[in-house]
N, C-alpha and C positions, 0 to 999 in steps of 0.2 A: 451378477451373483458375487457376493463377497467371499473372501477366503474363509472367514469364520463360519459362514453358512454352508460352504461346501465341505469343510472338514468335520463339522459337528456330527453328521450322521455316521461317518466312518468311526468316530470315537465310540458312539453308542453301540454300533454293531460289534466292534471289538470287545466291548464290555459284556455284551449279551452272549457272545460266542465263546468266551474264555471260561474254562472250568473254574468253579468257585474255589476260593482260598489258594489259588495259584498266584505266583509272584506277578505274572502278567495281568491277572485279574485286578490286583490291588493297584498296579500302576495305571491301568485303564480307568479304574474308579477315581484315582487321584486326579487324573487329567480331566475327567468329566467334572469333578467337584471344583477344580480350579477355574474351569471355564465359567461356572456360575458365580464363584466367589473368588475373584482374582486377588483380593486383598489379603488372603491368608498368609500368615508368616510362620505358622507352626501347626502341625496336625498329628494326632495320635489316634490309633484304633486299637483297643484292647478287647479281645474276644475270649470267651470261655470254651474250654474243651468240652465240658458238659454244662448245659444251662443251669444256672443257680449254683451248682456244686463247684464248678471250676475244674482245674486251676485256670486263672486268667493270665494271658500272655499277650504281648504286643503282636499284632498282625501287620501294622504299617506305622512307621515313624518317618516324619518328614519335617524339615529338610535333612536333619541329622539322623541317620539310621542307628546311631549309637545310643540315642536317648532323647528325652525332651527336657524342658526347663523344670526345675524343682517345683515351681508354682503350679505348672500344668499337671505334673505327676501327682502332686498332693490333691489337686481338685479331682482328678480321676479316682483316687482312693476314696474320697468323700462321697462321690456319686455312687460308687459300688456299694458303699455302706448304706446310703440313704435311699437309693433307687429313685432319685429325683434330679431333674436338671438344675445345674448350678452355674453361676457366672460371677466374675469379679473383675474389677478394673484396677490395673497396677501400672503407674507411670504412663498413662495414656493407651495402654494395651488391654484389650478385652480378652479375658479367658473364659471360654464357654465349654461345658462338658454336659453331654446328654446320654442317658442310659439307652441301650438298645434292648427293647422289650418285644416279646412276642407273647401276647396274652399276659400271664402273670410270670413268665419265665424271663430271667435276666440273662441275656446273651453277651453283653459287653458294654463298652463305653466308647463314644465318639467325642473327642476333645479337640478344640481348635483355639488358635490365638490370632488376633487381627487388630489393627488400629481401631480404637473405640469409635472414632469418627466415621469409619467405613461400615459399621454395623447397621443394618436396616432390616426391614421386613423381608426384602428379597433374599438377603443372606440367610435369614432364619428358615425361610421356606425351602431354599435350596438344600440346606443342611438336613432338614427333616426328610426331604426326599432321599438324600443320600443314606439315611438310616435304613431305609427299606432294602437297600442292596447289601447290607451287612449281615442279613439273616441267612443262614445256611439252608441247603435243601433239606426238606423234612420238617421245617418249622411251620408255624401257622400260616406265615405269609406265602411260603413256597411249597405247599403240600404236594403239588404235582409239578415237578420241575420241567418235564418235557412240554406239558401244555402251557406252562407259564412262558417258557422260552419261545414257543411257537407264536403265542399271542404278542409277546414283546417284539419279535422280529416283524410281525405284521404291522404293529403299531408304529414301528420306526419308519415304515413307509410314509407315514404322515409327514415326516420331516422332508422327504424328497418331494412330497406333494406340495408343501409350502414353497419349496425352492422352485418347483416347476411352474407354478402359476405366474401369470403376468402381473397381477396386482394383489395387494394385500386384501382387498375386498373379495376377490374371487378365491384367494387362498383360505380366507376365513370360512366361507360357505363350504368349500370342498372339505376342509378339515373336520368341521362339526358333523357333516354328513357321514364321513368315513369313520369318525369316532363312534357315532351312534350305531353303525353297522357292526363295528369291531367289538364293541362292549355290550351290544344287545340293549341299548337304551331306546326308550320311546322318543326322547327328544334331548338334544344337546345344543346348548347355546353358549355364545361367547360375547363378552363385552369388554370395552377398553375405556380407560380413564380419560376424561376430558374435563379440564378445569376442576380437578379433584373430585369428580363424580363419574362413576362408571355408567356408560351408555351402551345399550344393546347394539351389537354389530352384526351378528349372523345367527340364524336358526337352522338346524338340520332339516333336510328335506323341504326347504322353503327358500326360494330366491328373494322374496320380499315379505315383510311383515307389517306393511302400512295398514292393512285392513284388520290387524289383530292388536289394536292398541291396548286392550285390557291385558292380554298376555304379555306384551312388551313391558307394560307398567309393573306387573307382578315380578317378572324376571329381573328388571332393573333394580327393584327394591331388594330382592334376594342377593343379587350381585353386590350391591353396596353394603349390605349387612355383613357379608363375608369379608369384603375388602376393608371395612372399618375395623373389624376385629383382628385382621391380619392372620387368619388361620382358616383351614378347611372346616366347613360346617356341613353336617349331615342331619337329615330329618327322616326318621323312620316312623311311619304311622302305626306300626305295631308296638313301638316302644312306649310304654305308659309311664316310665320312670321320669321324674322331673329332670330338667337339664342340670348337669353338674357344673359347679363353679360359676363363673361369670359369663359363660357363653349364652348368647342371645340368638334365638332362631324364630322370632315372631314372623318375619317376612317369609321364611321357608314354610312355616306352618300355613300361612295364608295362601301361598302358592299351591301347596298340596291340597288344601281343602277346596280351592277354587277350580283346579283342573284335574283333580283325582289322581295325583301321583302317590305311589306307595312308598317310594324312597327317593330322596333328593340329596345330591352331593354337590357342594359348591367349593371349588378349589381356586384360590387366588394365586396369581403369579406376578412377579415383580422384576423390573429391570432397573428402575431407580425411583426416586420419590415422585416423579411426574409421570413415569411410564409404567403402568401396570394394568392388569385386567383380571377377569374371573371367568372360569368355565363352570357351567351349571349342567349337571347330568341328572336326568329324570328317568326313573323306572316305574312302571305301573305296579309291579309286584315287589314287595319288600324283600322277599327271600331270594337274593341274588348271590352268585358265587363270590367268595372272598377275593378270588383272583381278579375279577372284573372291577370290584370296588377299589382294590389296592392299585390296580393298573390305572384306573381313572385318577387316582391321587398322584401317580408318578408322572403321567404324561404332561399335564399342564405346565409345569416349570420348564420343560424342554420345548414343547411345541409353541407354548405361549411366548417364550422368549424370542423364537424365530419370527413369529407373527409381529411382535413388537418391533423387531429389527426391520422387518419388511415395511411396516407402516412408517417407521422412522425414516427409511430411505426414500419414501415416496412423498415426503412433505413438499409443498410448494416453496418456492424460493423465499417468499416473504415470511413463511412460518419458520423456515430454517434461520433466517436472520433474527427473528424474535427469540427463538430458542437459544441461539448463540448469545444474544444480548442478556437473556435471563441467566444463562450459565455463567457468563462473566460477572454479572451482578452478584450472584450467589458466592462466587469465588472471592470477589473483592470484599463483600460484607461479611462472609462467613469465616470460620477458622482456617488456619493453614494458608498456603499459597502466598507466602511472604514475598516471593519474587514478583508476583503479579501486583501485589499491593504497592510495593516499592516503585514498580514501573508506572502504575496509575498515578502515584503521588508526583513522580517526576514529570509525567505528561501533563498533569493538572497544573503543576507549577510553571511548566513551559507555556501552557495555554494562557495562564494569567499574565505571564511575562509578555507574551506576544500581544495580548489584548490591551495591556496598560503601558508597556514600554514605548518610548518614542525614539526617533532617530533622525539624523540629518537626511532629508530627502534631496537627492541630487538627480538632475537630468543629464544624461550622457548624449554626446553627439560626435560624429566624425568632424574633424577640424583640420585647418591648415593655416600656415602663417603667410601673411602678406606684408610688404613694406607699407608704412603709413603713407609714404609718398613714393610714387614711381615716375621718375623723369625719363621722358623719351628724347633721345638725341637723333636728329635727322640730318640729312645731307644739306649743306648750305647752298649748294649750286650743283649743276650738272658737271660730272667729272669722272675721274677714274681713281681706283684705289691703288695707292702707291705702297703703303706699309700698314701692317696691323700689329699693334703693341699689346693689346689686351683682348680678351674674349669672355664669353659668358662663364660664370662661376668664379671669376677672379675678383679680388678686392682692389679698388683703386683709391689713391688719395685725392684730395681736393685739387682740381686743376691738373690732374694727371693726364698724360697723353694716352689716348686710346688708339688713334689711327691717323694716318697721313694720306691726304688726297694728292694726286699729281698736281704740282703747282708751277710747272715749267712755263706754261702759257701766261700765268699770272705774273711771274717774274719778268718775262719779256714785256708784258703790258706795263708793269711798274717802271721798268727801265726806259721804255718809250716815253712815258709821261715825265720822267725826270729830265730826259733830254729836251723834250718840248718845253718844259718849264724853264730850263736854262736858256734856251733860245729866246723865249719871250722876255726874259729878264735882260738879255743883251739888247733887244730892241727897245726896251723901256729906257735903258741907259742912253742909247743913241738919241732918242726923242727928247730926253731931258737936256742932253748937251745942245741940241738944236733949238731948245725952248719951243718945241712943237706940241702945243697943249692938246690938240686933238689926238695926235699920235700917242701922247702920254696916256690918255684915258683908255685908248684901245689896247695898248700894251699891258696896262694894269689889269684890265678885264681878262685878257688872254692868259696872263700869268696866274691869276686867281683860278681860272678854269683848269689850267694844267696842274695846279696844286691840288685841286679837288679830285681830279682824275687820278693823280698819283696816290693820294690818301685812300681813295676807294680801292685802288689796286693793292695797296699795302694791307688794308683791312681784309680783303678777300684772301690774300696770302696767309694772314693770321688765322682766318676761319678754316683754311684748308687743313689745319692741325686740329683734329677732333679731340677735345679735352673734356674731362669729367667736371660737371658744375659743382659737385660736392663729393666728399669722401663717401664711398658706398660700395655696394655689391652689384656686379653686373648680372642682371637677371637674364638677359637675352642679348644676342648679337655676337657674331663671329665672322669678321672680315678676312681672317687668315685663309679662308677657302675661296676668297674672291679677289685676290691680288691681281691688279690689272683690269678688273671688271668695271663696268660702267655703273654709276649710280645716278639717280635722278634727284633733282632738287625736291626736298621734302620727304624723301624716302627714309624710313626708320632704319637706323644703323645699330643703336644700342638702347637698352632700357636699364636704368640704374635705380636701386632702392637704397635708402640710407641704412646704416648698420645700427643706429641707436633709437630707432622708432619703428615699431611693428603694430599690426593689428591682427587679431585672431578671427578667423572666419569659421563659424559653426553652421552645420547643416542639420537643423533640428527637425525631428519627425513631426508631422502635422498633429499627431495625437498629444504631443507635449508642448506645442507652441503657446498654448493659452497660459502656461505657467511661467513663461519667460517675460521679464519686464526689464526696462533700462535701469541700470544701477546695481543689479545683482552681481555678486562675486562668484568667481569660479576658479578652477585650476585646469591647466593644460598639461598633458603628458605626451611628449613627442615620441615617435617611433625611434628616432635617432638617439634619444636620451631617455630611456624608460625609467631611470631611477630618479629623475628630477621633475619637480612640479613647478610650472610657471604660472603664477597668479595673474588674473586678469579681471576686468570689470566690463559688464555688458554696456555697450555704447549705442547700439542701434538694432532695432528689430524691424525687418522688412515685412511688408504685408503681401508680398507676391510669392506664390509657391513655384517651385521648379522640380522637375523630375530628376532623380538621382538614384542610381542603382535600383531601379524598378519601384521606387516609392516616392511620394510627394514629401518634399522638405522645404523649410523656410530658411533663408539666409539670415544669420544673426552675427553682428560684428561686436568684437570686444577689444579693449585696449589693454596691453600688458602693463602692469603696475610695477614691475621690477625689471631692470635691464639685465641682459646676458649677452656678452660679446660673442658667444659661440652660436647664437641663433642665426639662421639664414632663411630668407624668403623661400617659400615652396615646401618647407618641412610640414609633414602631416602627422596626425596623432588623434587622441581622444580627449575631449574636453568634458568636464563635469561642472554644471552650474548649480550652486547652492540655492535651493528654493525656500527651505525652511524646515521646521520641526513637524514631523507627521508620525502617526502610529506605525510601528514596524509592520504589523500585519497588513495595514493598508498599503505600505510601500511595496511589499512583496506580492500583493494580490490585485492591486488596482488595474494593472494591465490586462489580466485575464478577465476581470469583471467587466471592464469597458468593452473588451472583445465580445463577451457573451451578450451584453446589452445591445450592442450594435447588430449582432447576428440574429438575436431573438426578434428585434425590431424588423430586420430585413426579412426573416422567414415568416413570422407570425403577426407582425404589426402591433405587438404589445408595447 
């Protein structure tokens, strides 16, 4: 139940229970009127102390109790003189004044001001309803005030009936049946507009009317006749006078002749241009009390509005979406609503921009730096670590000393072979002095053997000093924690990468790998240097996937095209590969679209 639905009956009850011409009465009347016509900007009620004779004095002025605008005051004076409703438009504001008549007696004037664009048939019907509440007790409309109030309070129960029903369909049937009983009607029916045509919705004392298509057809014609003319229509079989003015009652006459009604009253009610309806009251006897007829004219704008609200709240979701779309269309194509129009133009321009504009499509991937070459330095022989001069993370020059293996045994070995070589040389000299050719040949061979062994020992001594083959960065290796420890021949001691040659390793998602080709350009931004971009070129795309961080990726290699002495192997960051120009809307949405295609294929096989 909405707030407006729950508060409306209280307002009507307050109006009915408040003594006429009391200040509280006029405030309740104003509140009721503004519920039906919220676009009011100014209102004045001028009433006569004595009908026709006057004097005429303001009973209610709103919003300024001190007076109204000169234009509205002048229009009121003209209506008092002419006894005819008048209206005029000034600077987009509609001024409307209507005489309050009971029979031939002039009781006063009701004058309002509102935006001209807000004025419609609903507003006019609501203001005409309000006129009836301006007549004092003892007038033609309220000859019997006690009986009138009693019937009105009973009829206000209809509002609670509408609110209490679970659906608009049930509320419509309950309301027309209750109205028929309260007003003494033979039949009451209600219809609502659908696609600009009123369709019969409910008949009193009848849950269905499928078997009474002839009656439904005649009632529908009468309803549309009243709705098209935008005013209440009545047909009295005892009235032989021709219809005054331009009012047409052909469908009402046909309904009365076909089904024997003595008096028919059709009262339209409006919520807006799309939502409106008509109540049709039928009496067999033409001579009915004025209070019943007047009450029948008062109730539809109130009860009908609540029925329309209830129907509106029960729309299916797709109907609500269509109504919202139509409302927005009317606001965009109609007058006013400059903000919406500006927003629509901006959104349209943005849509065209997204549809036509192109941008640089780049594929991002987690990346890391590797040296272009990584040299492994191993132990040249079995031995022990004597000294460690460098370790991982340090830069070494070319031929720089990294570590020293224990060379004491090698020095002894070299000393031994030097001594042996000297001995063999002495033997060679003795053999030469004795001219012993055979001994000379033997001594020469032994000397050469000792020289070779000494040279080998000297080479092993030199190899015990572990040196860097080139200037670079030590990627791994730390012998400072293994001093005195044994190493095996071929054991890895250090890994060194050059400082002037790197390659970029990209881990590209499998969804994007088809866009990567050799030769594409890209940029790398490292975590350690977030403000610098390192350009590179794709040099290799592998065809084997590997699992990384829970998803399949492909290894792509690139070569840096600009040197940077601050780079170090092992640094990681994010790389972007330039693929080419694509539509911006495609760049932003292709990932989602690919995901949808894959999942639709997985779920539905389409």
